[in-house]
C-alpha positions, 0 to 999 in steps of 0.5 A: 174659669168658665164651666162647660155646660153639660150636654143633653142626651139628645145633643150627644145622640145628635152628634153621634148620628152626624158621624154615623150618617157620614159613615153611611155616606162614605160606605157608598164609595169603593170599600176596597179603597184604603182611604175610604176605609180610613175615613169610615174608621175615623167617623165610626170611632168618633161616633162611639167616643161621642156615645161614651159621653152618655150617662151609663144608664142611658147607654145601657138602655140604648145599646144593652150588651152591645156596648162592650163590643162597640167600645171594643171596636173603637179601641181597635180603631184607636189603638191598633189602626194598622190591624183593622180588618177591612172585612170587619169594617165592611160588615159593620157598615152593612149590618150594624151601622144602619141598625145603630142609626135606626135605634138612635133616631127612634130614641130621639123621636120618642124623647 
């Protein structure tokens, strides 16, 4: 059986960035539309799941104490989808996603 090659930090961050950029693009649409919110939630969850693959030290260096809140958001999306508050998602897209994208891009530039 062939072993899968371990992905590098840059590859993992690139994958997460792909999902987060889609979140930003989807956020230019009507954020009162449930289909748009669902698409954002799907990509946001995928981005966070991707970031979970980072080595714990790398994750801690990049996100610090914010990681537990990020993982909690992913869990709420993945396990309680019908309970997701649209206002929370809209605030996350406006306030948190741009910061997260900037942090990842800065890390990739400095690596």
